SEZAMAR-863316 format. One record per residue (C-alpha): residue number from 0; residue in one letter; x, y, z. Coordinates in Angstrom, 1 decimal. Last residue first. Layout:
N
   resi   resn       xx       yy       zz
    NUM      A        X        Y        Z
...
//
This chain:
204
   resi   resn       xx       yy       zz
    203      X     68.0    111.0    126.8
    202      X     70.8    110.9    129.4
    201      X     73.5    110.4    126.7
    200      X     75.8    107.4    127.0
    199      X     74.2    105.7    124.0
    198      X     75.1    108.6    121.8
    197      X     73.4    107.7    118.5
    196      X     75.1    108.2    115.2
    195      X     76.9    104.9    114.7
    194      X     74.4    102.8    116.7
    193      X     73.4    100.6    113.8
    192      X     75.1     97.2    114.5
    191      X     78.2     98.1    112.4
    190      X     78.8    101.3    114.4
    189      X     78.3     99.5    117.7
    188      X     80.8     96.9    116.6
    187      X     83.3     99.7    115.8
    186      X     82.8    101.3    119.2
    185      X     83.5     97.8    120.8
    184      X     86.8     97.6    118.8
    183      X     87.6    101.1    120.0
    182      X     87.2    100.6    123.7
    181      X     90.8     99.7    124.3
    180      X     91.9    102.9    122.5
    179      X     89.6    105.0    124.8
    178      X     91.2    103.4    127.9
    177      X     94.6    104.3    126.4
    176      X     93.6    107.9    125.9
    175      X     92.4    108.2    129.5
    174      X     95.7    106.7    130.8
    173      X     97.7    109.1    128.6
    172      X     95.8    112.2    129.9
    171      X     98.1    113.8    132.4
    170      X     98.7    116.8    130.2
    169      X    102.5    116.2    129.8
    168      X    101.9    112.5    129.3
    167      X     99.3    113.3    126.6
    166      X    101.7    115.7    124.9
    165      X    104.5    113.2    124.8
    164      X    102.1    110.6    123.3
    163      X    101.1    113.1    120.7
    162      X    104.7    113.6    119.5
    161      X    105.6    109.9    119.5
    160      X    102.3    109.0    117.8
    159      X    103.0    111.6    115.0
    158      X    106.4    110.2    114.5
    157      X    105.0    106.7    114.2
    156      X    102.2    107.9    111.9
    155      X    104.5    109.4    109.3
    154      X    104.7    106.6    106.7
    153      X    101.1    105.4    107.2
    152      X     99.0    107.9    105.2
    151      X    101.8    108.6    102.8
    150      X    101.6    105.0    101.5
    149      X     98.0    105.5    100.2
    148      X     98.9    108.8     98.5
    147      X    102.0    107.3     96.8
    146      X    100.0    104.3     95.6
    145      X     97.1    106.4     94.4
    144      X     99.5    108.7     92.4
    143      X    101.2    105.7     90.9
    142      X     97.8    104.5     89.7
    141      X     96.1    101.5     91.1
    140      X     95.4     98.6     88.7
    139      X     92.2     96.5     89.2
    138      X     90.3     99.7     90.2
    137      X     88.4     99.4     93.5
    136      X     90.1    102.4     95.1
    135      X     88.4    104.8     92.6
    134      X     89.5    108.2     93.8
    133      X     88.2    110.2     96.7
    132      X     91.4    110.5     98.8
    131      X     93.6    111.0     95.7
    130      X     94.0    114.8     96.2
    129      X     94.7    114.6    100.0
    128      X     98.3    115.8     99.8
    127      X    100.4    115.8    103.0
    126      X    102.6    118.5    104.3
    125      X    104.9    117.1    107.0
    124      X    106.3    118.9    110.1
    123      X    105.7    115.8    112.3
    122      X    103.4    117.3    115.0
    121      X    102.0    120.4    113.3
    120      X    101.8    119.3    109.7
    119      X    100.9    115.7    110.5
    118      X     98.1    116.8    112.8
    117      X     96.6    119.1    110.1
    116      X     96.8    116.5    107.3
    115      X     95.6    113.7    109.6
    114      X     92.4    115.6    110.5
    113      X     92.3    116.9    114.1
    112      X     91.6    120.6    113.5
    111      X     89.4    121.8    116.4
    110      X     92.3    123.5    118.1
    109      X     93.5    124.3    121.6
    108      X     92.5    120.9    123.0
    107      X     95.4    119.3    121.2
    106      X     96.0    116.4    123.7
    105      X     92.6    114.7    124.0
    104      X     91.5    115.4    120.4
    103      X     94.9    114.6    119.1
    102      X     95.1    111.3    121.0
    101      X     91.7    110.3    119.6
    100      X     92.9    111.1    116.1
     99      X     96.3    109.4    116.7
     98      X     94.6    106.1    117.5
     97      X     96.5    103.2    119.2
     96      X     95.2     99.6    118.8
     95      X     95.5     96.2    120.4
     94      X     93.6     94.7    118.7
     93      X     91.7     94.3    115.4
     92      X     88.7     92.1    115.6
     91      X     88.5     90.0    112.5
     90      X     85.8     89.1    109.9
     89      X     87.8     90.5    106.9
     88      X     84.9     92.5    105.4
     87      X     82.9     93.7    108.4
     86      X     85.5     93.6    111.2
     85      X     88.2     95.0    108.9
     84      X     85.9     97.9    107.9
     83      X     84.9     98.6    111.5
     82      X     88.5     98.6    112.6
     81      X     89.4    101.1    109.8
     80      X     86.5    103.4    110.7
     79      X     87.1    103.5    114.5
     78      X     90.9    103.8    114.0
     77      X     90.7    107.5    113.1
     76      X     94.5    107.7    112.5
     75      X     95.8    104.3    113.1
     74      X     98.6    102.4    114.9
     73      X     98.1     98.6    115.4
     72      X    100.1     97.5    118.4
     71      X    101.7     94.1    118.0
     70      X    101.9     91.5    120.8
     69      X     98.2     90.6    120.7
     68      X     98.5     89.6    117.0
     67      X     95.0     90.3    115.5
     66      X     96.0     92.6    112.7
     65      X     99.2     90.5    112.0
     64      X     97.3     87.2    111.7
     63      X     94.7     88.8    109.4
     62      X     97.4     90.1    107.1
     61      X     99.0     86.6    106.9
     60      X     95.7     84.9    106.5
     59      X     94.6     87.1    103.5
     58      X     91.6     85.4    101.8
     57      X     89.4     88.5    101.6
     56      X     87.1     86.9     99.0
     55      X     86.9     90.2     97.2
     54      X     90.6     90.4     96.7
     53      X     92.7     92.8     98.7
     52      X     95.4     95.1     97.4
     51      X     97.9     95.0    100.2
     50      X    100.3     98.0    100.5
     49      X    103.6     97.7    102.2
     48      X    105.4    100.9    103.3
     47      X    109.0    101.6    104.0
     46      X    110.4    104.8    105.6
     45      X    111.3    103.1    108.9
     44      X    108.0    103.6    110.7
     43      X    107.0     99.9    110.5
     42      X    104.5    100.7    107.8
     41      X    101.2     99.2    106.6
     40      X     98.6    100.0    104.0
     39      X     95.4     98.0    103.5
     38      X     93.4     98.2    100.3
     37      X     90.0     97.3     99.0
     36      X     87.4     97.3    101.8
     35      X     84.0     97.1    100.1
     34      X     81.3     99.7    100.7
     33      X     77.9     98.7    102.0
     32      X     78.0     97.8    105.7
     31      X     81.2     99.8    106.2
     30      X     79.7    103.0    104.8
     29      X     82.5    105.4    104.0
     28      X     83.1    104.5    100.3
     27      X     84.8    102.1     98.0
     26      X     87.5    101.4    100.6
     25      X     91.0    102.5    101.6
     24      X     92.7    101.4    104.8
     23      X     95.4    102.6    107.1
     22      X     97.9    100.9    109.4
     21      X    101.1    101.9    111.3
     20      X    102.7     98.8    112.9
     19      X    104.0     98.9    116.5
     18      X    106.1     96.1    118.1
     17      X    108.1     95.4    114.9
     16      X    106.8     95.2    111.3
     15      X    108.3     91.8    110.6
     14      X    107.5     90.2    107.2
     13      X    107.9     86.5    107.3
     12      X    105.1     85.4    105.1
     11      X    104.0     87.6    102.2
     10      X    101.2     90.0    102.8
      9      X     97.9     89.2    101.1
      8      X     95.8     89.5     98.0
      7      X     98.2     91.4     95.7
      6      X    101.2     93.1     97.3
      5      X    102.4     96.6     96.5
      4      X    105.8     97.6     97.9
      3      X    106.7    101.2     98.7
      2      X    110.2    102.4     99.5
      1      X    110.3    106.0    100.7
      0      X    112.9    108.4     99.3
//
């Protein structure tokens, strides 16, 4: 049984998530320039999860320090969105990062199903529920179902990373993936600045 701890406002001092921390966020919607960031979930991959229910002043120095620590890799699924949300609302540039969605797209070229639910099922053998995905994440008190859902999004990412990393090595694409991960903070800045849908690398 996973151990889930909910914190209000910030992480407590002294928590050690190791060299790689799995991270996910919940927000009031999918538009970083409009929709507030409300929750950040974290796991060290040991079956425990820490959830930080943010306040609207985003006064969370311990969480910000972890997200910007150059010695700790932040592991996401679809990091582009989470990095943009943290840039907009927390005022930080999250780095370094590792994204299982990009890794899946580069490694699992035999499928077009790269959502977390599909990747988790194939790589980690885990069936994840997405029932709470569109619930009210700005509520003062989160339901038990919301808390369980939010934690599930980070509890399995370390295993997924290990599986995808092995596939990337096998296919000779790990270096390409790592270059993409390094570009993600810039990609998030482009999204926030209005180039979310435009391919600036296209010829015309």
